[in-house]
DSSP file (Angstrom, degrees, kcal/mol; ACC not computed):
  #  RESIDUE AA STRUCTURE BP1 BP2  ACC     N-H-->O    O-->H-N    N-H-->O    O-->H-N    TCO  KAPPA ALPHA  PHI   PSI    X-CA   Y-CA   Z-CA
    1    1 A X              0   0    0      0, 0.0     2,-0.6     0, 0.0    99,-0.0   0.000 360.0 360.0 360.0 136.5    0.0    0.0    0.0
    2    2 A X        +     0   0    0      2,-0.0    67,-0.8    66,-0.0     2,-0.3  -0.710 360.0 148.8 -82.9 122.5    1.2    3.5   -0.8
    3    3 A X  E     -A   68   0A   0     -2,-0.6     2,-0.4    65,-0.2    65,-0.2  -0.978  35.6-144.5-149.9 167.5    1.3    5.7    2.1
    4    4 A X  E     -A   67   0A   0     63,-2.5    63,-3.1    -2,-0.3     2,-0.4  -0.993   9.1-160.1-136.7 123.8    3.1    8.7    3.6
    5    5 A X  E     +A   66   0A   0     -2,-0.4     2,-0.3    61,-0.2    61,-0.2  -0.911  24.5 164.7-101.2 130.7    3.8    9.2    7.4
    6    6 A X  E     -A   65   0A   0     59,-2.5    59,-3.0    -2,-0.4     2,-0.2  -0.985  41.7 -99.0-146.5 156.1    4.6   12.8    8.4
    7    7 A X  E     -A   64   0A   0     -2,-0.3    57,-0.2    57,-0.2     2,-0.2  -0.538  49.1-109.9 -64.9 132.2    4.8   15.1   11.4
    8    8 A X        -     0   0    0     55,-3.0     2,-0.6    -2,-0.2    55,-0.2  -0.465  19.2-141.7 -63.0 135.6    1.7   17.2   11.9
    9    9 A X     >  -     0   0    0     -2,-0.2     4,-2.8     1,-0.1     5,-0.3  -0.913  12.3-142.2 -94.4 119.9    2.1   20.9   11.2
   10   10 A X  H  > S+     0   0    0     -2,-0.6     4,-0.9     1,-0.2    -1,-0.1   0.910  97.8  38.9 -57.5 -43.6   -0.1   22.6   13.9
   11   11 A X  H  4 S+     0   0    0      1,-0.2     4,-0.3     2,-0.2     3,-0.2   0.948 121.2  41.4 -70.8 -49.5   -1.3   25.4   11.4
   12   12 A X  H  4 S+     0   0    0      1,-0.2     4,-0.2     2,-0.1    -2,-0.2   0.839 126.0  28.8 -70.5 -36.9   -1.7   23.3    8.4
   13   13 A X  H  X S+     0   0    0     -4,-2.8     4,-3.0     1,-0.1     5,-0.3   0.337  81.9 107.6-114.8   4.4   -3.3   20.2    9.9
   14   14 A X  H  X S+     0   0    0     -4,-0.9     4,-2.2    -5,-0.3    -1,-0.1   0.864  84.9  42.5 -52.5 -49.4   -5.2   21.3   12.9
   15   15 A X  H  > S+     0   0    0     -4,-0.3     4,-1.9     2,-0.2    -1,-0.2   0.869 115.0  50.4 -66.8 -40.5   -8.8   20.9   11.4
   16   16 A X  H  > S+     0   0    0      2,-0.2     4,-2.7    -4,-0.2    -2,-0.2   0.931 111.6  49.2 -64.8 -46.4   -7.9   17.5    9.8
   17   17 A X  H  X S+     0   0    0     -4,-3.0     4,-3.2     1,-0.2     5,-0.3   0.943 110.3  51.2 -57.1 -47.9   -6.5   16.3   13.2
   18   18 A X  H  X S+     0   0    0     -4,-2.2     4,-2.0    -5,-0.3    -1,-0.2   0.892 109.4  48.8 -54.4 -43.5   -9.7   17.5   15.0
   19   19 A X  H  X S+     0   0    0     -4,-1.9     4,-2.3     2,-0.2     5,-0.2   0.963 115.0  45.7 -67.2 -51.0  -11.9   15.7   12.5
   20   20 A X  H  X S+     0   0    0     -4,-2.7     4,-2.6     1,-0.2    -2,-0.2   0.918 114.9  46.6 -59.4 -45.6   -9.8   12.4   13.0
   21   21 A X  H  X S+     0   0    0     -4,-3.2     4,-2.8     1,-0.2     5,-0.3   0.835 110.7  53.5 -71.7 -30.3   -9.7   12.7   16.8
   22   22 A X  H  X S+     0   0    0     -4,-2.0     4,-2.2    -5,-0.3     5,-0.2   0.929 110.8  45.6 -65.8 -42.6  -13.4   13.4   16.8
   23   23 A X  H  X S+     0   0    0     -4,-2.3     4,-2.8     2,-0.2     5,-0.2   0.949 115.0  48.9 -62.0 -48.4  -14.1   10.2   14.8
   24   24 A X  H  X S+     0   0    0     -4,-2.6     4,-2.8    -5,-0.2     5,-0.2   0.952 113.2  44.7 -54.8 -52.5  -11.7    8.3   17.1
   25   25 A X  H  X S+     0   0    0     -4,-2.8     4,-2.6     1,-0.2    -1,-0.2   0.866 112.7  51.3 -67.6 -36.1  -13.2    9.5   20.4
   26   26 A X  H  X S+     0   0    0     -4,-2.2     4,-2.2    -5,-0.3    -1,-0.2   0.927 113.5  46.5 -64.8 -45.4  -16.9    8.9   19.1
   27   27 A X  H  X S+     0   0    0     -4,-2.8     4,-1.8    -5,-0.2    -2,-0.2   0.931 114.6  46.3 -62.4 -45.6  -15.8    5.3   18.1
   28   28 A X  H  X S+     0   0    0     -4,-2.8     4,-2.3    -5,-0.2     5,-0.2   0.912 112.6  49.9 -66.7 -43.3  -14.1    4.7   21.5
   29   29 A X  H  X S+     0   0    0     -4,-2.6     4,-2.6    -5,-0.2    -1,-0.2   0.916 109.3  51.0 -66.5 -40.1  -17.0    6.2   23.5
   30   30 A X  H  X S+     0   0    0     -4,-2.2     4,-2.0     1,-0.2    -1,-0.2   0.895 114.0  45.1 -62.2 -40.5  -19.6    4.0   21.6
   31   31 A X  H  X S+     0   0    0     -4,-1.8     4,-2.5     2,-0.2     5,-0.3   0.803 109.9  55.1 -74.5 -29.3  -17.5    0.9   22.3
   32   32 A X  H  X>S+     0   0    0     -4,-2.3     4,-3.1     2,-0.2     6,-1.1   0.948 110.4  47.0 -64.6 -47.5  -17.1    2.0   26.0
   33   33 A X  H  X5S+     0   0    0     -4,-2.6     4,-1.3     4,-0.3    -2,-0.2   0.927 116.3  41.6 -60.8 -48.0  -20.8    2.2   26.3
   34   34 A X  H  <5S+     0   0    0     -4,-2.0    -1,-0.2    -5,-0.2    -2,-0.2   0.898 123.3  38.2 -70.7 -38.9  -21.6   -1.1   24.7
   35   35 A X  H  <5S+     0   0    0     -4,-2.5    -2,-0.2    -5,-0.2    -3,-0.2   0.853 137.6   7.5 -84.3 -32.5  -18.7   -3.0   26.5
   36   36 A X  H  <5S-     0   0    0     -4,-3.1    -3,-0.2    -5,-0.3    -2,-0.2   0.369  90.8-114.8-133.3   5.6  -18.7   -1.4   30.0
   37   37 A X  S  <<S+     0   0    0     -4,-1.3     2,-0.4    -5,-0.6    -4,-0.3   0.709  74.5 129.2  63.0  24.4  -21.7    0.8   30.2
   38   38 A X        -     0   0    0     -6,-1.1     2,-0.4    -9,-0.1    -1,-0.2  -0.864  37.3-168.9-113.1 141.3  -19.4    3.8   30.5
   39   39 A X        -     0   0    0     -2,-0.4     2,-0.3    -7,-0.1    -9,-0.1  -0.939   5.2-156.5-130.5 154.9  -19.5    7.1   28.5
   40   40 A X        -     0   0    0     -2,-0.4     2,-1.2   -15,-0.1     3,-0.2  -0.835  33.3-103.6-121.3 159.2  -17.2    9.9   28.3
   41   41 A X     >  -     0   0    0     -2,-0.3     4,-2.4     1,-0.2     3,-0.2  -0.726  37.1-171.1 -87.6  96.9  -17.8   13.5   27.3
   42   42 A X  H  > S+     0   0    0     -2,-1.2     4,-3.1     1,-0.2     5,-0.3   0.901  80.4  52.3 -55.8 -48.4  -16.4   13.4   23.8
   43   43 A X  H  > S+     0   0    0      1,-0.2     4,-2.4     2,-0.2    -1,-0.2   0.904 111.4  46.4 -58.5 -41.3  -16.6   17.1   23.2
   44   44 A X  H  > S+     0   0    0     -3,-0.2     4,-2.4     2,-0.2    -1,-0.2   0.903 113.8  49.0 -66.9 -40.8  -14.6   17.9   26.4
   45   45 A X  H  X S+     0   0    0     -4,-2.4     4,-2.3     2,-0.2    -2,-0.2   0.897 113.2  46.3 -65.6 -41.3  -12.1   15.3   25.6
   46   46 A X  H  X S+     0   0    0     -4,-3.1     4,-2.7    -5,-0.2     5,-0.2   0.926 113.9  48.8 -67.2 -43.5  -11.6   16.6   22.1
   47   47 A X  H  X S+     0   0    0     -4,-2.4     4,-2.0    -5,-0.3    -2,-0.2   0.900 112.2  49.5 -62.1 -39.6  -11.4   20.2   23.3
   48   48 A X  H  X S+     0   0    0     -4,-2.4     4,-0.7     2,-0.2    -1,-0.2   0.907 112.4  46.1 -65.4 -44.7   -8.9   19.2   25.9
   49   49 A X  H >< S+     0   0    0     -4,-2.3     3,-0.9     1,-0.2    -2,-0.2   0.924 112.9  49.5 -63.2 -46.6   -6.7   17.3   23.5
   50   50 A X  H >< S+     0   0    0     -4,-2.7     3,-0.9     1,-0.3    -1,-0.2   0.839 108.5  55.1 -60.9 -36.0   -6.9   20.2   20.9
   51   51 A X  H 3< S+     0   0    0     -4,-2.0    -1,-0.3     1,-0.2     3,-0.2   0.683 111.4  45.5 -70.4 -20.1   -5.9   22.7   23.6
   52   52 A X  T X<  +     0   0    0     -3,-0.9     3,-2.4    -4,-0.7     4,-0.3   0.158  68.0 123.1-113.9  19.2   -2.9   20.6   24.4
   53   53 A X  G X   +     0   0    0     -3,-0.9     3,-3.2     1,-0.3     4,-0.2   0.814  63.5  73.8 -50.2 -35.6   -1.5   19.9   21.0
   54   54 A X  G >  S+     0   0    0      1,-0.3     3,-1.4    -3,-0.2    -1,-0.3   0.796  86.6  65.5 -50.7 -27.8    1.9   21.5   22.0
   55   55 A X  G <  S+     0   0    0     -3,-2.4    25,-0.6     1,-0.3    -1,-0.3   0.674  98.9  53.8 -69.2 -15.3    2.5   18.4   24.1
   56   56 A X  G <  S+     0   0    0     -3,-3.2     2,-0.3    -4,-0.3    -1,-0.3   0.275  94.7  90.3 -99.2  10.1    2.6   16.4   20.8
   57   57 A X  S X> S-     0   0    0     -3,-1.4     4,-1.2     5,-0.2     3,-1.1  -0.768  79.0 -63.6-110.6 150.7    5.2   18.6   19.3
   58   58 A X  T 34 S+     0   0    0     -2,-0.3    -1,-0.1     1,-0.3     4,-0.1  -0.263 103.3  45.2 -55.8 150.9    9.0   18.2   19.4
   59   59 A X  T 34 S+     0   0    0      2,-0.1    -1,-0.3    -3,-0.0     3,-0.0  -0.983 134.6  14.1 -95.5   1.5   11.3   18.3   21.3
   60   60 A X  T <4 S+     0   0    0     -3,-1.1    22,-0.3    20,-0.1     2,-0.2   0.599 126.9  20.0-113.3  -9.3    9.4   16.1   23.8
   61   61 A X     <  -     0   0    0     -4,-1.2     2,-0.3    18,-0.2    18,-0.2  -0.779  57.5-146.3-148.3-172.0    6.5   14.6   21.7
   62   62 A X  E     - B   0  78A   0     16,-2.2    16,-2.9    -2,-0.2     2,-0.4  -0.981   7.0-159.3-162.4 141.0    5.2   13.9   18.2
   63   63 A X  E     - B   0  77A   0     -2,-0.3   -55,-3.0    14,-0.2     2,-0.3  -0.895  23.3-166.8-130.8 107.6    1.9   13.8   16.4
   64   64 A X  E     -AB   7  76A   0     12,-3.4    12,-1.8    -2,-0.4     2,-0.4  -0.714   4.9-164.1 -94.8 142.3    2.1   11.7   13.2
   65   65 A X  E     -AB   6  75A   0    -59,-3.0   -59,-2.5    -2,-0.3     2,-0.5  -0.919   6.7-149.6-117.0 151.1   -0.4   11.6   10.4
   66   66 A X  E     -AB   5  74A   0      8,-2.3     7,-3.5    -2,-0.4     8,-1.3  -0.976   5.2-162.3-123.9 131.2   -0.7    9.0    7.7
   67   67 A X  E     -AB   4  72A   0    -63,-3.1   -63,-2.5    -2,-0.5     2,-0.5  -0.899   1.7-166.8-108.6 137.7   -1.9    9.7    4.2
   68   68 A X  E >   -AB   3  71A   0      3,-2.9     3,-2.1    -2,-0.4     2,-0.4  -0.975  69.5 -44.4-121.8 112.8   -3.1    6.8    2.0
   69   69 A X  T 3  S-     0   0    0    -67,-0.8     4,-0.1    -2,-0.5   -65,-0.0  -0.551 124.3 -23.9  67.7-124.7   -3.4    8.0   -1.5
   70   70 A X  T 3  S+     0   0    0     -2,-0.4     2,-0.4    -3,-0.1    -1,-0.3   0.343 121.4  85.9 -99.8   3.2   -5.2   11.3   -1.3
   71   71 A X  E <  S-B   68   0A   0     -3,-2.1    -3,-2.9     2,-0.0     2,-0.6  -0.819  78.1-122.0-114.5 144.9   -6.9   10.7    2.0
   72   72 A X  E     -B   67   0A   0     -2,-0.4    -5,-0.2    -5,-0.2     3,-0.1  -0.730  35.0-179.9 -80.7 125.7   -5.7   11.3    5.6
   73   73 A X  E     -     0   0A   0     -7,-3.5    21,-3.2    -2,-0.6     2,-0.3   0.669  47.9 -26.7-104.6 -23.4   -6.1    7.7    7.0
   74   74 A X  E     -BC  66  93A   0     -8,-1.3    -8,-2.3    19,-0.2     2,-0.3  -0.995  45.8-133.7-178.2 176.9   -4.9    8.0   10.6
   75   75 A X  E     -BC  65  92A   0     17,-2.3    17,-2.3    -2,-0.3     2,-0.3  -0.935   8.6-174.3-146.1 164.9   -2.9    9.6   13.4
   76   76 A X  E     -B   64   0A   0    -12,-1.8   -12,-3.4    -2,-0.3     2,-0.3  -0.865  11.9-161.2-165.5 134.4   -0.7    8.6   16.4
   77   77 A X  E     -BC  63  89A   0     12,-2.2    12,-2.2    -2,-0.3     2,-0.4  -0.799  11.6-157.7-122.7 158.3    0.8   10.8   19.0
   78   78 A X  E     -BC  62  88A   0    -16,-2.9   -16,-2.2    -2,-0.3     2,-0.4  -0.996  13.9-173.4-131.3 135.2    3.6   10.6   21.6
   79   79 A X  E     + C   0  87A   0      8,-2.1     8,-2.6    -2,-0.4     2,-0.3  -0.998  18.4 142.7-128.8 134.6    3.5   12.9   24.7
   80   80 A X  E     - C   0  86A   0    -25,-0.6     6,-0.2    -2,-0.4   -20,-0.1  -0.955  47.2-131.3-156.0 176.5    6.3   13.1   27.1
   81   81 A X        -     0   0    0      4,-0.6     5,-0.1    -2,-0.3   -20,-0.1   0.169  63.1 -91.9-119.8  18.5    8.2   15.6   29.4
   82   82 A X  S    S+     0   0    0    -22,-0.3     4,-0.1     3,-0.2   -21,-0.0   0.489  93.8 114.4  87.0   1.7   11.7   14.8   28.4
   83   83 A X  S    S-     0   0    0      2,-0.3    37,-0.1   -23,-0.1    -1,-0.1   0.348  87.3 -68.8 -78.6-144.0   12.1   12.2   31.2
   84   84 A X  S    S+     0   0    0     35,-0.1    36,-2.2    36,-0.1    37,-1.7   0.747 109.6  49.4 -88.6 -22.7   12.6    8.5   30.8
   85   85 A X  E     - d   0 121A   0     35,-0.2    -4,-0.6    34,-0.2    -2,-0.3  -0.921  57.9-163.7-128.5 147.7    9.2    7.4   29.4
   86   86 A X  E     -Cd  80 122A   0     35,-1.9    37,-2.8    -2,-0.3     2,-0.4  -0.836  18.2-133.6-118.0 152.9    7.0    8.7   26.6
   87   87 A X  E     -Cd  79 123A   0     -8,-2.6    -8,-2.1    -2,-0.3     2,-0.4  -0.957   6.4-134.4-119.7 128.3    3.3    7.8   26.1
   88   88 A X  E     +C   78   0A   0     35,-2.9    37,-0.5    -2,-0.4     2,-0.4  -0.641  35.7 178.1 -74.4 129.5    1.5    6.7   22.9
   89   89 A X  E     +C   77   0A   0    -12,-2.2   -12,-2.2    -2,-0.4    35,-0.0  -0.996  48.6   3.4-136.1 141.4   -1.7    8.7   22.6
   90   90 A X  E     +     0   0A   0     -2,-0.4     2,-0.5     1,-0.2   -15,-0.1   0.807  67.2 174.9  61.1  38.5   -4.7    8.9   20.2
   91   91 A X  E     +     0   0A   0    -15,-0.2     2,-0.3   -14,-0.1   -15,-0.3  -0.668  13.4 159.1 -76.5 120.8   -3.5    6.2   17.9
   92   92 A X  E     -C   75   0A   0    -17,-2.3   -17,-2.3    -2,-0.5     2,-0.4  -0.996  29.4-169.5-151.6 137.5   -6.3    5.8   15.3
   93   93 A X  E     -C   74   0A   0     -2,-0.3   -19,-0.2   -19,-0.2     5,-0.1  -0.999  38.4-111.4-127.4 131.3   -6.6    4.4   11.7
   94   94 A X    >   -     0   0    0    -21,-3.2     3,-2.7    -2,-0.4     4,-0.4  -0.352  30.5-114.5 -64.4 143.9   -9.9    5.1   10.0
   95   95 A X  G >  S+     0   0    0      1,-0.3     3,-1.8     2,-0.2    -1,-0.1   0.859 114.0  54.9 -54.1 -41.7  -12.0    1.9    9.5
   96   96 A X  G 3  S+     0   0    0      1,-0.3    -1,-0.3     3,-0.0    -2,-0.1   0.542 110.4  47.7 -70.5  -3.7  -11.8    1.9    5.6
   97   97 A X  G X  S+     0   0    0     -3,-2.7     3,-0.6   -24,-0.2     5,-0.5   0.293  88.8 115.2-118.6   5.0   -7.9    2.0    5.9
   98   98 A X  T <   +     0   0    0     -3,-1.8    -4,-0.0    -4,-0.4    -3,-0.0  -0.266  66.2  29.9 -74.5 166.2   -7.6   -0.8    8.5
   99   99 A X  T 3  S+     0   0    0      1,-0.1    -1,-0.2    -2,-0.0    -4,-0.0   0.804  92.5 100.7  56.6  34.0   -5.8   -4.1    7.9
  100  100 A X  S <  S-     0   0    0     -3,-0.6    -2,-0.1   -99,-0.0    -1,-0.1   0.280 101.5 -99.9-123.6   5.3   -3.5   -2.5    5.4
  101  101 A X  S  > S+     0   0    0     -4,-0.0     4,-2.1     4,-0.0     5,-0.2   0.437  89.8 117.4  93.6   0.1   -0.5   -2.1    7.5
  102  102 A X  H  > S+     0   0    0     -5,-0.5     4,-2.2     2,-0.2     5,-0.1   0.840  74.8  51.6 -73.8 -30.4   -0.9    1.6    8.4
  103  103 A X  H  > S+     0   0    0      2,-0.2     4,-2.5     1,-0.2     5,-0.2   0.917 112.3  48.0 -66.8 -48.6   -1.3    1.0   12.2
  104  104 A X  H  > S+     0   0    0      2,-0.2     4,-2.2     1,-0.2    -2,-0.2   0.906 112.9  47.6 -60.6 -41.1    2.0   -1.1   12.1
  105  105 A X  H  X S+     0   0    0     -4,-2.1     4,-2.3     2,-0.2    -2,-0.2   0.910 112.1  49.9 -68.0 -43.4    3.8    1.6   10.1
  106  106 A X  H  X S+     0   0    0     -4,-2.2     4,-2.0     2,-0.2    -2,-0.2   0.930 111.8  47.5 -59.1 -42.5    2.5    4.3   12.5
  107  107 A X  H  X S+     0   0    0     -4,-2.5     4,-2.3     2,-0.2    -2,-0.2   0.881 111.2  50.8 -70.5 -38.2    3.6    2.4   15.5
  108  108 A X  H  X S+     0   0    0     -4,-2.2     4,-1.8    -5,-0.2    -1,-0.2   0.864 110.2  51.1 -62.4 -38.0    7.1    1.7   14.0
  109  109 A X  H  X S+     0   0    0     -4,-2.3     4,-2.0     2,-0.2    -2,-0.2   0.876 110.2  49.1 -70.6 -34.4    7.4    5.4   13.2
  110  110 A X  H  X S+     0   0    0     -4,-2.0     4,-2.7     2,-0.2    -2,-0.2   0.910 109.5  50.6 -62.1 -46.9    6.6    6.3   16.8
  111  111 A X  H  X S+     0   0    0     -4,-2.3     4,-1.8     1,-0.2    -2,-0.2   0.846 111.7  48.9 -63.0 -35.5    9.0    3.8   18.2
  112  112 A X  H  X S+     0   0    0     -4,-1.8     4,-2.4     2,-0.2    -2,-0.2   0.888 112.6  48.0 -71.9 -37.0   11.7    5.3   16.0
  113  113 A X  H  X S+     0   0    0     -4,-2.0     4,-2.1     2,-0.2    -2,-0.2   0.900 108.5  54.0 -68.3 -40.4   10.8    8.8   17.1
  114  114 A X  H  <>S+     0   0    0     -4,-2.7     5,-2.4     2,-0.2     4,-0.4   0.895 111.1  45.9 -60.4 -41.8   10.8    7.9   20.7
  115  115 A X  H ><5S+     0   0    0     -4,-1.8     3,-1.2     1,-0.2    -2,-0.2   0.936 111.6  51.9 -67.8 -43.7   14.3    6.5   20.3
  116  116 A X  H 3<5S+     0   0    0     -4,-2.4    -2,-0.2     1,-0.3    -1,-0.2   0.823 107.5  52.6 -55.4 -34.3   15.4    9.6   18.4
  117  117 A X  T 3<5S-     0   0    0     -4,-2.1    -1,-0.3    -5,-0.1    -2,-0.2   0.563 120.2-111.4 -85.0  -6.3   14.0   11.8   21.2
  118  118 A X  T < 5 +     0   0    0     -3,-1.2     2,-0.2    -4,-0.4    -3,-0.2   0.664  61.4 153.5  85.1  23.5   16.1    9.8   23.7
  119  119 A X      < -     0   0    0     -5,-2.4    -1,-0.3    -6,-0.2   -34,-0.2  -0.547  35.1-157.7 -78.2 148.9   13.4    8.1   25.6
  120  120 A X  S    S+     0   0    0    -36,-2.2    48,-2.4     1,-0.2    49,-0.8   0.679  74.5  25.7 -94.4 -24.6   14.1    4.8   27.3
  121  121 A X  E     -dE  85 167A   0    -37,-1.7   -35,-1.9    46,-0.2     2,-0.5  -0.983  59.0-151.2-141.5 148.5   10.5    3.5   27.5
  122  122 A X  E     -dE  86 166A   0     44,-2.4    44,-2.1    -2,-0.3     2,-0.3  -0.990  20.7-172.2-118.8 125.3    7.2    3.8   25.7
  123  123 A X  E     +dE  87 165A   0    -37,-2.8   -35,-2.9    -2,-0.5     2,-0.3  -0.722   7.4 170.3-108.1 161.8    4.0    3.4   27.5
  124  124 A X  E     - E   0 164A   0     40,-2.1    40,-2.2    -2,-0.3     2,-0.4  -0.987  18.6-153.1-158.6 163.7    0.4    3.2   26.5
  125  125 A X  E     + E   0 163A   0    -37,-0.5     2,-0.3    -2,-0.3    38,-0.2  -0.989  18.3 174.0-136.0 146.5   -3.0    2.4   27.8
  126  126 A X  E     - E   0 162A   0     36,-2.0    36,-2.8    -2,-0.4    -2,-0.0  -0.995  37.8 -94.4-152.0 147.4   -5.9    1.1   25.7
  127  127 A X  E >   - E   0 161A   0     -2,-0.3     3,-1.9    34,-0.2    34,-0.2  -0.278  38.3-114.9 -61.9 149.2   -9.5   -0.1   26.4
  128  128 A X  T 3  S+     0   0    0     32,-3.0    -1,-0.1     1,-0.3    33,-0.1   0.738 111.6  65.4 -61.6 -26.6   -9.9   -3.9   26.8
  129  129 A X  T 3  S+     0   0    0     31,-0.3     2,-1.6     1,-0.2     3,-0.3   0.593  78.6  86.6 -70.0 -12.0  -12.1   -4.1   23.7
  130  130 A X    <>  +     0   0    0     -3,-1.9     4,-1.8     1,-0.2    -1,-0.2  -0.371  46.9 147.9 -90.8  62.8   -9.2   -3.0   21.5
  131  131 A X  H  >  +     0   0    0     -2,-1.6     4,-2.0     1,-0.2    -1,-0.2   0.808  67.8  55.5 -72.4 -27.4   -7.9   -6.5   21.0
  132  132 A X  H  > S+     0   0    0     -3,-0.3     4,-1.9     2,-0.2    -1,-0.2   0.914 110.0  47.4 -65.3 -41.7   -6.5   -5.8   17.5
  133  133 A X  H  > S+     0   0    0      2,-0.2     4,-2.4     1,-0.2    -2,-0.2   0.874 110.1  53.2 -65.0 -36.5   -4.5   -2.9   18.8
  134  134 A X  H  X S+     0   0    0     -4,-1.8     4,-2.6     1,-0.2    -2,-0.2   0.916 108.4  49.9 -68.2 -43.1   -3.2   -5.1   21.7
  135  135 A X  H  X S+     0   0    0     -4,-2.0     4,-2.4     2,-0.2    -1,-0.2   0.886 110.9  50.7 -63.2 -39.1   -2.0   -7.8   19.2
  136  136 A X  H  X S+     0   0    0     -4,-1.9     4,-1.1     2,-0.2    -2,-0.2   0.931 111.5  46.7 -63.5 -46.3   -0.2   -5.0   17.2
  137  137 A X  H  <>S+     0   0    0     -4,-2.4     5,-2.3     1,-0.2     3,-0.5   0.914 112.2  50.0 -69.8 -41.9    1.5   -3.7   20.3
  138  138 A X  H ><5S+     0   0    0     -4,-2.6     3,-1.6     1,-0.2    -1,-0.2   0.914 107.2  54.7 -58.4 -42.9    2.6   -7.3   21.4
  139  139 A X  H 3<5S+     0   0    0     -4,-2.4    -1,-0.2     1,-0.3    -2,-0.2   0.795 106.0  53.3 -60.8 -26.4    3.9   -8.0   18.0
  140  140 A X  T 3<5S-     0   0    0     -4,-1.1    -1,-0.3    -3,-0.5    -2,-0.2   0.459 129.2 -95.4 -87.3  -2.3    6.1   -4.8   18.4
  141  141 A X  T < 5S+     0   0    0     -3,-1.6    26,-0.3     1,-0.3    -3,-0.2   0.399  73.7 147.1 105.5  -2.1    7.5   -6.0   21.7
  142  142 A X      < -     0   0    0     -5,-2.3    -1,-0.3    -6,-0.2     2,-0.3  -0.428  27.9-163.6 -69.9 146.1    5.2   -4.3   24.2
  143  143 A X  E     -F  165   0A   0     22,-2.8    22,-2.1    -2,-0.0    -1,-0.0  -0.957  28.0 -93.2-130.8 147.9    4.5   -6.3   27.4
  144  144 A X  E     +F  164   0A   0     -2,-0.3     2,-0.3    20,-0.2    20,-0.3  -0.259  46.4 177.2 -61.2 144.1    1.7   -5.7   30.0
  145  145 A X        -     0   0    0     18,-2.6    18,-0.4     1,-0.0     3,-0.1  -0.898  35.9 -86.0-136.5 167.4    2.5   -3.5   33.0
  146  146 A X        -     0   0    0     -2,-0.3    16,-0.0     1,-0.1    -1,-0.0  -0.347  63.7 -79.2 -66.7 159.9    0.6   -2.2   36.0
  147  147 A X        -     0   0    0      1,-0.1     2,-0.3    14,-0.1    -1,-0.1  -0.327  52.4-140.5 -63.0 151.0   -1.4    1.1   35.5
  148  148 A X    >   -     0   0    0     -3,-0.1     3,-1.7     1,-0.1    -1,-0.1  -0.874  14.9-119.5-120.1 145.7    0.9    4.1   35.7
  149  149 A X  T 3  S+     0   0    0     -2,-0.3    -1,-0.1     1,-0.3    -2,-0.0   0.752 107.9  60.9 -62.8 -27.5    0.3    7.4   37.3
  150  150 A X  T 3  S+     0   0    0      2,-0.0    -1,-0.3     0, 0.0   -63,-0.0   0.688  78.4 108.8 -74.0 -19.2    0.7    9.4   34.1
  151  151 A X    <   -     0   0    0     -3,-1.7    12,-0.0     1,-0.1   -27,-0.0  -0.272  67.2-141.9 -57.2 137.6   -2.2    7.7   32.4
  152  152 A X        +     0   0    0      2,-0.1     2,-0.5   -27,-0.0    -1,-0.1   0.539  69.9 110.6 -82.0  -3.0   -5.3    9.8   31.9
  153  153 A X  S    S-     0   0    0      1,-0.1    -2,-0.1     2,-0.1     5,-0.1  -0.595  73.6-121.8 -72.0 117.1   -7.5    6.8   32.8
  154  154 A X    >   -     0   0    0     -2,-0.5     3,-2.6     1,-0.1     4,-0.4  -0.278  20.5-117.9 -61.2 147.0   -9.3    7.1   36.1
  155  155 A X  G >  S+     0   0    0      1,-0.3     3,-1.6     2,-0.2     4,-0.4   0.803 110.7  69.1 -54.9 -33.4   -8.5    4.3   38.5
  156  156 A X  G 3  S+     0   0    0      1,-0.3    -1,-0.3     2,-0.1     3,-0.1   0.651 104.5  41.8 -63.5 -16.1  -12.2    3.3   38.5
  157  157 A X  G X  S+     0   0    0     -3,-2.6     3,-2.0     1,-0.1     4,-0.3   0.375  82.6 101.4-111.3   4.2  -11.9    2.1   34.9
  158  158 A X  G X  S+     0   0    0     -3,-1.6     3,-2.0    -4,-0.4    -2,-0.1   0.871  74.2  63.6 -60.8 -35.3   -8.4    0.4   35.2
  159  159 A X  G 3  S+     0   0    0     -4,-0.4    -1,-0.3     1,-0.3    -2,-0.1   0.729 105.7  46.0 -57.1 -21.6  -10.1   -3.1   35.4
  160  160 A X  G <  S+     0   0    0     -3,-2.0   -32,-3.0     2,-0.0    -1,-0.3   0.347 105.0  85.0-101.3   2.3  -11.4   -2.5   31.8
  161  161 A X  E <   -E  127   0A   0     -3,-2.0     2,-0.5    -4,-0.3   -34,-0.2  -0.720  63.6-143.7-112.5 154.1   -8.0   -1.3   30.5
  162  162 A X  E     -E  126   0A   0    -36,-2.8   -36,-2.0    -2,-0.3     2,-0.5  -0.979  15.8-164.8-114.0 128.4   -4.8   -2.7   29.2
  163  163 A X  E     +E  125   0A   0     -2,-0.5   -18,-2.6   -18,-0.4     2,-0.3  -0.938  15.3 173.9-110.6 128.7   -1.4   -1.0   30.2
  164  164 A X  E     -EF 124 144A   0    -40,-2.2   -40,-2.1    -2,-0.5     2,-0.3  -0.909  13.9-164.0-135.6 162.4    1.7   -1.9   28.2
  165  165 A X  E     -EF 123 143A   0    -22,-2.1   -22,-2.8    -2,-0.3     2,-0.5  -0.989  10.9-153.8-146.4 149.3    5.3   -0.8   27.9
  166  166 A X  E     -E  122   0A   0    -44,-2.1   -44,-2.4    -2,-0.3     2,-0.7  -0.999  16.3-146.0-121.0 125.2    8.2   -1.2   25.4
  167  167 A X  E >>  -E  121   0A   0     -2,-0.5     4,-1.1   -26,-0.3     3,-0.9  -0.853  10.5-165.5 -90.2 112.2   11.7   -1.0   27.0
  168  168 A X  T 34 S+     0   0    0    -48,-2.4   -47,-0.2    -2,-0.7    -1,-0.1   0.658  83.8  65.6 -72.6 -16.9   13.7    0.7   24.1
  169  169 A X  T 34 S+     0   0    0    -49,-0.8    -1,-0.2     1,-0.2   -48,-0.1   0.710 111.2  34.6 -78.9 -19.3   17.0   -0.2   25.8
  170  170 A X  T <4        0   0    0     -3,-0.9    -2,-0.2     1,-0.1    -1,-0.2   0.617 360.0 360.0-108.1 -14.3   16.2   -3.9   25.2
  171  171 A X     <        0   0    0     -4,-1.1    -2,-0.1   -30,-0.0    -3,-0.1   0.419 360.0 360.0 -98.1 360.0   14.4   -4.0   21.9
């Protein structure tokens, strides 16, 4: 598949990212409701993420976009504070572009960027219903860990979540 992965430009891609993240959050919220009877305020989460886009920019983070043909197909972010660990956030591939290797390509690009930024570990959290994502993360070398303090997931939901980490010093 022909695709291009590139760093988001805050001015040029802001509206496209907002649309992608809105799709992702609505999809996740729908599945949270069906799977666990939990709903989140999608509008508030989207506004919060958009207000904090600087956290996804170098030198401590990244927001990658993937284009397949002429269409923006997905996104994936890293947020960190320059410490030892960075966190994968808002990784999403639109349904019509799934199972074409774009998620794997985004994850590989994030791992390469985390290394280039000098991080020792990459952490992530994802809802338990995201089994395809978990398989992708395991295939890349991520292993389960206990919930971590930097996660935005409230402790009341931890039982429904998967927390993982990749040690970049060993992989």
